[in-house]
C-alpha positions as CSV (number, residue, x, y, z in Angstrom):
1,M,-0.1,0.1,0.0
2,V,2.9,2.5,0.9
3,Q,4.6,1.4,-2.3
4,E,1.4,2.1,-4.5
5,S,0.7,5.6,-2.7
6,R,4.4,6.6,-3.5
7,A,4.2,5.7,-6.9
8,G,0.5,7.3,-7.1
9,R,2.2,10.6,-5.8
10,W,5.1,10.3,-7.9
11,A,3.0,9.9,-11.0
12,A,0.7,13.2,-10.1
13,A,4.0,15.1,-9.7
14,L,5.6,13.8,-13.0
15,L,2.3,14.8,-14.5
16,L,2.1,18.2,-13.0
17,G,5.6,18.9,-13.9
18,L,5.0,18.1,-17.3
19,M,1.9,20.7,-17.5
20,V,3.8,23.2,-16.1
21,L,6.7,22.5,-18.6
22,I,4.2,22.5,-21.6
23,S,2.6,25.8,-20.4
24,G,5.9,27.6,-20.0
25,R,7.2,27.0,-23.6
26,P,7.1,29.7,-26.0
27,G,4.2,30.1,-28.2
28,Y,1.9,28.1,-26.0
29,A,-1.3,30.3,-26.0
30,E,-4.6,30.0,-27.7
31,P,-4.0,30.4,-31.5
32,L,-4.7,33.6,-33.4
33,K,-7.8,33.0,-35.5
34,V,-7.6,34.5,-39.1
35,L,-11.1,34.6,-41.1
36,T,-10.3,35.4,-44.9
37,A,-12.0,35.3,-47.8
38,G,-11.2,32.3,-50.0
39,A,-9.2,34.7,-52.7
40,F,-6.8,35.9,-50.1
41,K,-6.0,32.4,-48.7
42,Q,-3.2,31.1,-50.7
43,V,-1.2,34.7,-49.4
44,L,-1.9,33.7,-45.7
45,L,-0.5,29.8,-46.4
46,G,2.5,31.1,-47.9
47,G,3.2,33.5,-45.3
48,L,2.5,31.4,-42.3
49,P,5.8,30.8,-40.8
50,Q,6.3,34.6,-40.8
51,L,3.0,35.5,-39.6
52,E,3.3,32.8,-36.7
53,T,6.7,34.1,-35.8
54,I,5.4,37.7,-35.4
55,A,2.3,36.7,-33.7
56,G,4.1,34.6,-31.1
57,T,1.6,32.2,-31.1
58,P,0.0,29.5,-33.8
59,V,-2.5,31.1,-36.4
60,Q,-5.7,29.4,-37.3
61,L,-6.8,30.2,-40.6
62,E,-10.3,29.6,-41.9
63,A,-11.5,30.8,-45.4
64,D,-15.3,31.5,-46.9
65,T,-16.9,33.5,-49.2
66,V,-17.3,37.4,-48.4
67,G,-21.0,37.1,-47.6
68,G,-20.0,33.4,-45.6
69,L,-17.8,35.5,-43.5
70,I,-19.7,38.4,-42.8
71,R,-22.7,35.8,-41.4
72,R,-20.6,34.5,-39.4
73,V,-19.2,37.5,-37.7
74,A,-22.6,38.7,-37.3
75,A,-23.7,35.4,-35.6
76,G,-21.1,36.1,-32.9
77,E,-18.6,33.8,-34.1
78,R,-15.0,34.5,-32.7
79,F,-12.0,35.8,-34.5
80,D,-8.9,38.1,-34.1
81,V,-8.1,39.0,-37.7
82,L,-11.0,39.3,-40.6
83,I,-9.7,39.7,-44.2
84,A,-12.6,40.5,-46.9
85,S,-13.9,43.3,-49.0
86,P,-13.4,46.8,-47.4
87,Q,-17.3,47.2,-47.9
88,A,-18.1,44.4,-45.9
89,L,-15.5,45.3,-43.2
90,E,-17.0,49.1,-43.2
91,A,-20.7,47.4,-43.1
92,L,-19.6,45.6,-39.5
93,K,-18.0,48.7,-37.9
94,P,-21.6,49.8,-36.5
95,G,-22.3,46.5,-34.9
96,G,-19.1,46.7,-33.0
97,A,-17.3,43.6,-34.3
98,I,-14.5,45.0,-35.3
99,T,-12.4,48.1,-34.4
100,G,-9.6,50.5,-35.8
101,N,-9.0,51.4,-39.2
102,V,-9.7,49.2,-42.2
103,T,-6.5,48.5,-43.9
104,D,-6.4,47.6,-47.7
105,L,-3.7,45.1,-48.5
106,A,-4.4,44.0,-52.5
107,R,-6.7,43.8,-55.2
108,V,-7.2,40.7,-57.7
109,G,-9.0,40.2,-61.0
110,V,-11.2,37.8,-62.4
111,G,-9.8,35.0,-64.7
112,V,-10.4,31.9,-66.8
113,G,-8.7,28.3,-65.8
114,V,-8.8,25.5,-68.1
115,K,-7.3,21.8,-67.7
116,D,-3.5,22.0,-68.3
117,G,-2.6,20.6,-71.5
118,A,-6.2,21.8,-73.1
119,A,-6.3,24.4,-75.8
120,R,-6.6,27.8,-74.4
121,P,-9.5,30.0,-75.8
122,P,-8.5,33.5,-77.0
123,L,-9.5,36.0,-74.1
124,A,-8.0,39.4,-75.7
125,T,-11.6,40.6,-76.9
126,V,-15.0,40.9,-75.0
127,D,-16.3,38.7,-78.1
128,Q,-13.6,36.3,-77.6
129,F,-14.5,35.8,-73.9
130,R,-18.1,35.2,-74.9
131,D,-17.2,32.9,-77.6
132,A,-15.3,30.9,-75.2
133,L,-18.3,30.8,-72.9
134,L,-20.9,29.5,-75.6
135,Q,-18.8,26.8,-77.0
136,A,-18.1,25.8,-73.3
137,R,-19.7,22.4,-72.5
138,A,-19.6,23.3,-68.7
139,V,-18.5,26.2,-66.7
140,A,-17.8,26.5,-63.3
141,Y,-18.1,29.5,-61.1
142,V,-19.4,30.4,-57.3
143,D,-22.8,30.2,-56.5
144,P,-23.9,34.0,-56.4
145,A,-26.3,32.8,-53.4
146,A,-23.3,31.7,-51.4
147,G,-22.1,35.2,-51.2
148,G,-18.8,35.0,-53.4
149,T,-17.6,38.0,-54.7
150,S,-16.7,36.8,-58.3
151,G,-20.0,34.7,-58.6
152,I,-21.9,37.7,-58.0
153,Y,-20.1,39.8,-60.6
154,L,-20.1,36.9,-63.1
155,S,-23.9,36.4,-62.9
156,I,-24.3,40.3,-63.7
157,L,-22.0,39.8,-66.5
158,I,-23.3,37.0,-68.6
159,D,-26.5,38.9,-68.5
160,R,-24.8,42.0,-69.8
161,L,-23.4,39.9,-72.7
162,G,-26.6,38.6,-73.5
163,I,-25.9,35.0,-73.0
164,G,-27.0,34.7,-69.5
165,P,-29.7,32.0,-70.2
166,Q,-27.2,29.6,-72.1
167,V,-24.3,29.8,-69.6
168,R,-26.4,29.3,-66.7
169,A,-28.2,25.9,-68.6
170,K,-24.7,24.7,-68.2
171,A,-23.1,26.3,-65.2
172,V,-21.6,24.4,-62.5
173,L,-22.4,26.5,-59.2
174,V,-19.9,25.6,-56.6
175,K,-21.1,26.7,-53.1
176,G,-18.0,25.9,-51.2
177,G,-14.3,25.5,-52.2
178,N,-12.9,26.3,-55.5
179,A,-14.5,26.4,-58.9
180,A,-11.2,25.5,-60.7
181,E,-11.7,22.2,-58.8
182,R,-14.5,21.1,-60.9
183,I,-12.0,21.2,-64.0
184,V,-9.8,18.4,-62.2
185,S,-13.0,16.4,-61.5
186,G,-14.4,16.8,-65.2
187,E,-17.2,18.8,-64.4
188,A,-16.6,21.7,-66.4
189,D,-13.9,22.2,-69.0
190,L,-13.8,26.3,-67.9
191,A,-13.7,27.8,-64.4
192,L,-14.1,31.8,-64.1
193,Q,-12.6,33.0,-60.6
194,Q,-10.2,35.0,-59.1
195,I,-6.8,34.9,-60.5
196,S,-5.6,34.0,-57.0
197,E,-7.7,31.0,-56.7
198,I,-7.3,29.6,-60.1
199,L,-3.1,29.4,-59.8
200,P,-2.8,27.1,-57.0
201,V,-5.1,24.4,-58.1
202,K,-2.8,21.3,-59.6
203,G,-4.0,20.4,-63.0
204,V,-5.4,23.4,-63.8
205,V,-3.7,26.8,-65.6
206,L,-4.6,30.0,-66.0
207,A,-5.9,30.9,-69.6
208,G,-6.5,34.4,-68.9
209,P,-7.7,37.5,-67.4
210,L,-10.8,38.8,-68.5
211,P,-10.6,41.5,-71.1
212,A,-10.1,45.0,-69.4
213,E,-13.3,46.2,-70.8
214,I,-15.3,43.7,-68.7
215,Q,-12.8,43.0,-65.6
216,S,-13.7,43.4,-62.3
217,Y,-11.0,43.8,-59.5
218,T,-12.0,43.2,-55.9
219,T,-9.8,44.6,-53.0
220,Y,-9.0,42.9,-49.7
221,S,-8.6,44.7,-46.5
222,A,-8.2,43.6,-43.2
223,A,-9.4,44.5,-39.7
224,T,-9.0,43.2,-36.0
225,A,-11.6,42.2,-33.9
226,A,-13.1,44.5,-31.2
227,M,-13.3,41.4,-28.8
228,T,-9.7,40.0,-29.5
229,A,-7.9,38.6,-26.3
230,Q,-4.5,39.1,-28.5
231,P,-4.6,42.7,-29.8
232,A,-1.1,43.2,-30.2
233,A,-0.5,40.1,-32.2
234,A,-3.4,40.8,-34.4
235,A,-2.0,44.3,-35.0
236,A,1.5,42.8,-35.7
237,V,-0.3,40.2,-38.6
238,V,-2.1,43.2,-40.1
239,S,1.3,45.1,-40.0
240,W,2.9,42.4,-41.8
241,L,0.6,42.2,-44.2
242,R,1.3,45.7,-45.5
243,S,5.1,44.8,-45.6
244,A,7.4,44.2,-48.6
245,A,7.7,40.6,-48.0
246,A,4.0,40.1,-48.1
247,A,3.8,42.2,-51.0
248,E,6.4,39.8,-52.8
249,L,4.1,36.9,-52.1
250,M,1.0,38.7,-53.1
251,R,2.0,39.2,-57.0
252,G,3.4,35.6,-56.7
253,K,-0.1,34.8,-55.9
254,G,-1.9,36.6,-58.7
255,M,-2.6,39.9,-56.7
256,E,-1.6,43.3,-56.8
257,P,-0.6,44.8,-53.4
258,A,-2.1,47.7,-52.3
259,P,-0.2,51.2,-52.8
């Protein structure tokens, strides 16, 4: 009985010591949660080691459409940094979800993705773009109802071009995830999406951006949560995203850094 008692005390002391040791390790803290629009996700993934270093804690990334992010924040989801369109961020200010300035980070245009090795349709003119959509077997893009910026714009654009019914009849609407992945799966042979979301998909190449006359750029900005428990870390992340190193990373991901 004495031996068992001593063994029990020894095990408890060892467990307590390990807990103290672990809790005292640098970086052992609650992750900094960053909610981001899908188009900006690749920039954050590329800079994740630097972000975690300057934050001093693990960084948890979660991506969604801008509409989805706004709904989540409005429903009370906890976050530390939010990256979305500046209009969406400003709309959250009156409710007290974010605080401070809205910081512009980068902008990105819409492009056309095709299967790697497939013929790339000419896209220099509006007529060529229109013909590419009409000739495609199936066209994938983000479902406008999901709140994706590119999907909302494209739904308006095909009507402007007079081909709304034809394109919608063969549309592969993506409610979550990446439209370009529908090319890999064989569900579509064209994907219309922001360029930064097309480039990282293996098996898909960028055929080109939309013609200049109908191109639509989306700006992405950052804001910190009013209720963040780590305001210094959140501010440091936003500050790094305005650095020269981040700007170089953005260019490599198909985005144009904010001036």
